[in-house]
C-alpha positions in Angstrom: 0.0 0.2 0.3 1.7 3.1 -1.1 -1.1 5.2 0.0 -2.6 6.2 3.5 -5.8 4.8 4.1 -9.0 6.3 6.2 -10.7 3.3 8.3 -13.2 5.2 10.9 -14.1 8.9 11.7 -15.9 7.9 15.0 -18.5 10.6 17.2 -16.6 12.0 19.9 -13.3 13.0 18.3 -11.0 15.3 19.7 -10.6 18.4 17.8 -7.1 18.3 17.8 -7.2 15.2 15.2 -7.6 17.5 12.5 -6.1 18.1 9.8 -3.7 15.2 10.7 -6.9 12.7 10.1 -7.8 14.1 6.8 -4.1 14.7 5.7 -3.3 11.4 6.3 -6.4 9.7 4.2 -4.2 11.4 1.2 -0.6 10.7 1.6 2.4 8.7 0.3 4.9 6.8 1.2 7.5 9.9 -0.5 5.7 11.5 2.5 7.7 9.6 4.8 10.8 8.2 2.7 12.4 8.2 -0.5 12.7 4.4 -0.2 9.6 2.4 -1.7 8.5 -1.3 -0.5 9.8 -3.6 -2.6 7.3 -5.5 -5.7 8.5 -8.7 -4.0 9.2 -9.8 -0.8 9.5 -8.2 2.6 8.2 -9.8 5.5 4.9 -7.9 6.4 4.6 -6.3 10.1 2.7 -3.5 11.6 3.2 -0.7 14.3 0.8 1.4 16.8 0.4 4.7 16.5 -1.4 5.3 19.4 -2.4 8.7 20.4 -4.6 10.0 23.0 -5.1 13.3 25.5 -3.7 13.7 29.3 -6.2 14.8 31.9 -6.4 18.2 30.1 -7.0 17.0 27.1 -3.6 17.7 24.8 -2.7 15.1 23.3 0.2 12.5 23.4 1.9 9.6 21.9 2.5 5.9 23.3 5.6 4.4 22.9 8.1 2.1 24.6 11.6 1.5 24.8 13.2 -1.9 24.7 15.1 -3.8 27.0 18.7 -2.7 27.0 19.8 -6.3 27.1 18.1 -7.1 23.7 20.6 -7.9 20.3 18.4 -5.8 18.2 16.9 -2.2 19.0 18.5 -2.4 22.3 17.6 0.7 24.7 16.0 2.4 21.4 12.3 3.7 21.8 9.4 2.3 19.7 6.2 2.2 18.7 4.4 -0.8 19.7 4.4 -3.3 16.8 6.0 -6.7 15.4 6.0 -9.2 12.5 2.9 -10.2 11.3 2.0 -13.6 13.2 -0.5 -16.0 11.0 -3.5 -15.4 12.6 -3.6 -11.8 12.0 -6.0 -10.8 10.1 -4.7 -7.4 8.5 -2.5 -4.7 9.8 -4.7 -3.2 12.7 -4.5 -6.8 14.4 -1.2 -7.0 13.9 -0.7 -3.9 15.9 -3.2 -4.1 18.7 -2.1 -8.0 19.3 1.6 -6.5 19.9 0.6 -4.0 21.7 -1.4 -6.0 24.3 1.6 -8.5 24.2 4.5 -5.2 24.6 2.6 -2.9 27.0 -0.6 -4.4 28.2 -3.3 -1.9 26.3 -6.8 -3.3 25.8 -7.2 -3.9 22.4 -11.4 -2.2 23.1 -9.6 1.2 24.4 -8.1 2.3 20.8 -9.8 2.8 18.2 -8.0 2.5 14.6 -8.6 5.7 12.0 -5.9 5.2 9.0 -3.4 2.4 7.8 -0.5 5.1 6.7 1.5 4.0 3.2 4.1 0.8 3.4 7.4 1.7 4.5 10.1 -0.5 3.5 13.1 -1.1 6.1 15.9 -2.8 3.6 18.0 -3.6 6.9 15.6 -5.9 7.7 13.6 -6.4 4.7 10.0 -5.2 7.2 7.5 -3.8 5.1 6.0 -2.0 7.7 2.7 -0.6 7.9 1.9 2.4 10.8 -1.8 2.3 12.0 -3.0 5.4 13.2 -5.5 4.6 16.6 -7.2 7.0 18.9 -6.7 6.5 22.5 -10.5 6.6 23.6 -10.2 5.0 27.1 -6.8 5.3 27.9 -5.7 2.8 31.1 -2.7 2.2 32.8 0.0 0.5 30.7 2.9 -1.0 31.8 6.4 -3.5 29.8 4.6 -7.1 29.5 7.5 -9.0 27.9 10.5 -7.4 30.7 13.2 -9.1 28.5 12.2 -6.9 25.7 10.2 -3.7 26.8 12.0 -1.9 29.5 9.5 1.2 30.0 6.6 2.9 28.6 5.9 6.5 27.8 3.5 8.8 26.8 4.8 11.5 24.9 3.1 14.7 24.8 2.9 16.4 21.3 3.9 19.9 22.8 7.1 18.2 23.9 7.3 16.3 20.7 7.3 20.1 18.8 9.6 22.1 21.1 12.4 23.3 19.1 14.7 22.5 22.4 13.7 19.0 22.1 14.7 18.7 18.6 17.8 17.4 16.9 19.6 15.4 14.1 21.5 12.7 14.8 24.8 10.6 12.8 24.3 7.1 12.2 27.5 5.0 11.4 26.7 4.7 7.7 26.5 8.3 7.1 22.7 8.6 7.6 21.2 11.5 9.1 17.8 11.5 10.4 15.2 13.8 12.9 15.6 13.0 16.9 13.9 14.1 19.6 15.0 14.1 23.2 12.2 13.8 25.5 12.0 12.8 29.1 15.1 11.3 29.0 14.4 9.6 26.0 16.1 9.9 22.4 13.6 8.6 19.6 15.7 8.2 16.7 15.4 6.3 13.1 11.9 4.8 11.6 10.2 5.9 14.8 11.3 9.6 14.8 10.7 9.8 10.7 7.3 9.2 11.2 6.7 11.4 14.2 7.9 14.0 11.9 6.0 13.8 9.4 2.9 13.4 11.5 3.8 16.4 13.1 4.0 18.2 9.9 1.2 17.3 8.7 -1.0 17.4 11.8 -0.2 21.3 11.9 1.7 21.0 14.8 5.7 22.0 14.1 6.9 24.7 15.6 9.8 26.5 13.4 13.2 24.8 14.7 17.1 25.2 13.3 17.8 21.3 12.3 21.3 22.5 12.9 22.7 20.4 15.6 23.9 16.6 15.1 24.2 14.2 18.0 26.4 11.6 16.8 24.9 8.0 17.9 26.8 5.7 20.3 27.8 2.5 18.5 25.5 0.7 21.1 22.6 2.2 20.1 23.6 1.1 16.5 21.0 -1.3 15.3 22.1 -4.8 13.7 19.6 -6.9 10.9 16.7 -8.2 13.1 15.7 -12.0 13.8 12.8 -13.2 12.7 10.5 -12.6 14.6 12.0 -9.7 16.2 10.7 -5.8 15.7 11.3 -3.7 12.5 14.8 -2.0 12.8 14.8 1.3 13.6 16.6 2.5 10.7 14.9 3.9 7.8 17.4 5.9 5.4 
């Protein structure tokens, strides 16, 4: 799928979902990356891009931090998600199942709104479908697989768009991409790229100067994911 697709526009949706929801319905792969998924091949996977609201009604985004002991993505923030299982009927099922397994999300509390375009990650051959969802009924979440997930956080959109929290990172390969330093987390790679594009589409982005570049430490550099792992976090 090279274009976004709306799934629902439910009653009660917070007003801050516009213009994001309308925009993702017409977005294309090129809005996120110059790479296009292969015509054949690539392992299907999905991630859950879950937007909720704090008690004051301001939007936030659910992310998790991978365990420091993992072979892939050690200590790295990411969206809940992973490879498609045989029993998953579609990308929505994959994303919700993975979120339930990783952080204890109640699938009934999240309302899928749109499928973003498929994004290809060459280093692991994953073809990732981000599933945009509204967390209609937020509830406590926490790591359910300590060997894989160390921490779960809700990142306020207001902090993600703060120019003081926006930087760029350089991978040892030479790739340079957007990143966020928020609440003790360094969000980069695939996750940061998707977040950056969605902030633009939602009209949330504030003017910032992308001059500062942080070199990624060796521990943050992923190696190709083993079968069953989550998508690698490098999106050239």
